[in-house]
N, C-alpha and C positions, 0 to 999 in steps of 0.2 A: 410351470406357472399355474396356480389354481384358478378356478372360474371367477372368483371375486376380483383377483388381480387383473385377469383378462378384461373384465367389464370396466374396471377403473381405468386401465390403459386405453381402451377403446374410447371412453368418454373424454379423456385428455386429448387424444388425437382429434376427435370431433371438434373440441374447443379450439385447438390450434388451427384446424382447417377453416373454421368459421371466421376466426380472426384474419386469416390470410385472405379469404374471400372478400371480407368487408374492407380491407385496407388496400385493395388493388391487386387481387389475385396473388401471383407469386413474386411480387416485388417488395422491397423494403427500403427504408431510408437509412443512409449511412453518412456520417460526417467525413469530409476530406479537407485537409489543409492544402490549399492550392499554391500558396506562396506566403511570404512574410506578412503576418496579420491578415490573412485571407482564408476564411473557412467557409465551405459550402456544404449543403445537404444534397447528396446524390440519391437518385432513385435507381436501384440496381436489383438484379435478380436475387432471390433468396437462395443461398448456396445449398448444395446437397452434401451430407457428411459421407466420408469414405470409411473404409475399414478402420476400426479403432477410434473413430471420431464421433462427436455428438454435435447436434445443432441446438444451440441454446437461444431461447427467446429472452432477450435481455430485459430485466426489470429496472436495474439501476447500475450506473457505472460512475465511479468517482475519479476526480483528477489526481494525477501524480504530479505535484507542482514542478518538480525538477524537469520531467519530460515535457509537460505541457508548455512551460515557460520557454524552454530551449527551442522546441520545434516551432511553436507559433511565432516566436520572434526571430527565428532564423539563426539561432546561436548554436554552435557545435556543443554536443553534450560532453564529449571527451576529446582532447586534442584540438586540432584545427580543421578537421574535416566537417564541412557543413552538411546539413540534411538536404537530400534531393527533393525537389518539388516538381509536380504535385507529390505530396507525401502519401505513403501507403494508406489506402482506404481504411477508415476506422481507427487509425493510429493517431496519437499514442495511447489510446484507451486500453487498459489492461486490468483495472481493478473492477471486477464485474460480478453481479449476482443475477440469476434468472432461473428459468425452468427449462428442463429438457423438452425440446419439441420433436426431435427425431433422432434415431440411433443408427449409426453405421454398423456394419457387420462386426460381430465379435464383442460388442459392448455389453456391460453388465448392469449399468444404471437403467432406470426406468423412465419412460415418457411421463412428464408431469412432475418429476422429482426436482426439488429446489437444489441448486448447486451454486458454488462460488469458485471463481478462478483462483488458484493458489500459485500458479507459475505463469510468468509473462512468456508468451510464445515467440517473441521477437518482433522487431519493428518491420521486418520484411513480410510478415503475414498479416492478413486483414485483422484489424483490431476490434475492440469492443465498443467503440463509439458507433453503434449500429443497432438496429432493431433485432437482428439475429446475428449470431457469430458461430463459426465452426471452431470447436475446441477439441484437441486431443483428449480423449476421456481421462487419461492419466494426469492431465493438468487441471482437473476440477475436483472439488470435494463436495459430497452431499452434505447439506447443512439443514438443520431442523426448520421446518416450515414456520414454526412459532417465532423465529428470530426475525425482527424487522430488518428490511434490506439495508438500513443505515448501519446496522451492527455487523454485517458480514460482507458488504460490497468491497471493503478494503482488506480482505483477508490476505491478498498477495503481499501488501505492504507489511502487515503484521508478521507474515512468514519471514520476510526479509530481516526484520528487526529481531525476531525470535532466534534466527540462526546465530546472531552475535551474542544474544543473551544466553543461549544454551552453551555456546563455547566458553563464555565467562564462567558459567556455573560449573562446567566440567573441568576447567583448568585452574582457576584461581579461587572459585567459590564466591557466592553472593550473600548467603544467609549471615545475618549479624554484622554486616559491613556497612560503612558509610560510603554511599555511592553518589557519583555525579553523572548528570546527563548534560552534555554540552550541545546546546541548540534545541529549542522547543518547538520545532515544526512538527508535522504529522508523525515522523519517525520518533522524534524525541519524546513526544507526549505518550506514544505507545510504550517506549522504553521505560518511562517513569512507572507506568502501571505494571509492567512485567517485573521490574526490579522489586517493587513492593510485594508482588505476588510471590516472589522468590525469597522473601524474608529479610530484605535489607533493613538494617537498623535505622538508617536515614537515607533519604534520597533528595539531593539538592539539584534543582534545575538551574540552568544558566542560559540567559537569553536577553538581548537588549529590548525586546518587545514586552511592554508591561502587561498587556492583555494575555499574552501567552504565559507569562510568569504566573499570573493570577489563576489561569486555567490549570496549570501544573499543580498549584497548591490545592485547588478544588479536587483534583484527581488523587491527592494524598501525599504530594511531595512535602517533605519536612520544611523546605524553604526553596525560594526561587529568587535568584539574584542576577544582576548585570555581570557581564564578563569582567574579570579582574576586580571584582568587589573585594573590599577589605576583609570581609568575613571568610574569603577563600584563602586558607593558610597555605603557605609554600610547603612543598613536600619536605618531610623530615620534621616539621613543626607539629605540635599537639593540635589535633582537630583537623588535620589535612584529610582530603578525600583519600579513601583507600583504593577504590576502583572507579573507573569512569568509562562511559561510552561516548564517543564523539559522533555527533550527527550534524556537523557543520562542514568539515572537509577543506577549510582554508588553512594554510600553514600557520598564520598568526594565531588563529583560534586553537589549533591543535597544539602548538608549542606552549600556549598559555595554560592549557589544561594539563599538559605533561608536567609543567612546573608546579602544579598543585595536586598531584596524585602520587601516592606513595608506592602502590603495588603494581597496578596494571591499567593500561588504557586500551580499549577495544576500538578499532578504527572502522566505523560503520559507513560513514558518508563517502560518496564518490570522491576519490582523490584526483584533483586536476593539476596540482603543482607538487613538487617534491617537498618532503618533510625532512627535517634534521632530527634524527633520533640520538640525542646526546646524553641522556640520563643513564648512568650505570645503575643496575639493579631494578630498573623499571621494565616490566614485561609489556610488550606491545603485541596485541592480538590482531592479526589480519582478518579479513572477512572470509568465513569458511565456505560460502556458496549456498545456494538455495537447496532446500530439502523438504520432502513431504513430511518428515518427522517434525520440522519446525512449523509447518502448516497445521498439522494435527494438534500440536501443542497449543498453537494460537487459538484454534477453534475451541478447544476444551476450556481455555481461559475465558473465552466469550460465553460459552454455555454456563460456566461456573460464576459468571458475573464478576470476574476479576479483571476483565479487559472490556472497556466500553469505547468503541470507535465511533459511535454516533455523535459524541461530543466534538469530534474533529470536523464535522460537516457544518459549515457556516451558512450555506445556502443550498436550496434545491431548485434546479432550473431545467428547462427543456433544452434539447440540442440546439434549437434555434438561437439560444442565448449563449452559445459557447464563447464568443468573443468577450461578452460581458463577464462571464465566469473567470476567464483567464486574466482579465484586467483586475479583477478583485484579488486574485492570487498575487499579481505583480505588485499591487499597492499594499499587500499584507492586510487587507481588510477581510480576507477569508483565509482559513487554514486549508480547507478542502471544499470543493464544489461537488455536489451529487447531481448528476443528470438522470432524471427519472422518466421512464417511458411508460405510457399507459397501456 
């Protein structure tokens, strides 16, 4: 490390230390869901990173509507197994951006570097609804300081969607094809932008929510219609969708889009009930899993201004307003909430 870098790192450490001294020495605030519709801010010790880990001072963390709505309202995410309460400290927060405050042994990132989480570490580990969070270094990506936090906080979600988009690209191709996006929640609105970036000839969004349809068109969708709209031709008819990504996950919605897609359907959304796969000649693409490749792909699209995730954030709130934020998600008055820490 050269002298200039040593000076810069020392300055960053001093800044972090001053922040900690002014906010109550070595403690931090972290959100904890104590029971159904019960969230509290806890005062806990700032953790120390171990080998291969980094301590991140969180700048912003966005909701993941599926996780937040299920945990906060006590509904099982998959199957019938309920979440235990009190829920893990800081969970289900996992879409986060911030700066490196401290390094564990063997880490290569730098103190003061801006990073975003690209992989969820699991609900059993302290989550990102906190002023500081321990992350495995391999689970964060360095992001340009010039990018506003609203553009990179949801990198983990973009990675998830990109995994399906890249599988579509590699198996059936996207360029020049008429594509559909079934469901225009956060994932669907990201998928719209990624399909456009990959050269789709048309992208049609499908959702019952008018405001989300209008947003999809502002993001470049050729059209946005309600489910089963008359303009959605049945497969085999002229003008039918060629490939579709499903971001809904309910059997009726999946079966409907299969009826209207000629070549392939990628199943992105969490499957909670069985699907009937009854169309001969229709390729069904399962979810390939998370990957750093998909995260890096997403970050490059953000840098190249081909993916804008700031438009997904409906409100910025403090942690104290967590319940308000989740209620906005439940009523579909918000697409995502960004909790911002000073």
